[in-house]
C-alpha positions, -999 to +999 in steps of 0.1 A: +339-939-232+357-910-248+353-873-239+329-867-269+304-892-254+306-876-220+300-840-232+268-833-251+281-800-265+286-796-303+324-799-306+323-784-342+319-750-327+350-754-306+374-750-335+376-719-358+400-716-387+411-682-399+426-685-434+449-659-449+460-645-415+492-625-415+522-645-405+559-645-408+575-640-442+603-664-431+579-693-425+586-718-453+552-735-449+532-703-456+518-699-491+515-673-504+545-660-485+535-642-453+499-657-450+490-686-428+459-702-415+454-697-378+434-720-356+414-711-324+405-740-301+381-735-273+392-761-247+371-748-218+348-771-200+312-761-192+307-759-154+275-759-134+264-727-115+281-720-082+248-715-065+218-737-070+189-717-085+164-730-058+184-711-031+180-676-048+157-650-034+149-614-041+169-587-022+148-559-007+163-525-008+174-509+025+150-486+044+173-456+039+174-461+001+149-434-005+170-408+013+200-419-008+180-414-040+168-379-028+204-369-020+216-381-054+189-362-073+198-330-054+234-334-062+227-340-098+205-308-100+234-288-085+257-300-112+234-286-140 
């Protein structure tokens, strides 16, 4: 089994060609002189999330949160 059979991603999106990108004028393979084709290869492997989604829960704000909001609002009014 090769890696394309293991991975269900579309591998066509993993390679991007950029034609007529600036290159070295000394490169004998570039035509016209100074223009080359650049290739971007995405070789990253998709990973599962670190935390399973079943273990997630909502976080409740601390009890003194309203006092913090009042203090911030007062300080913002003083700055105006």
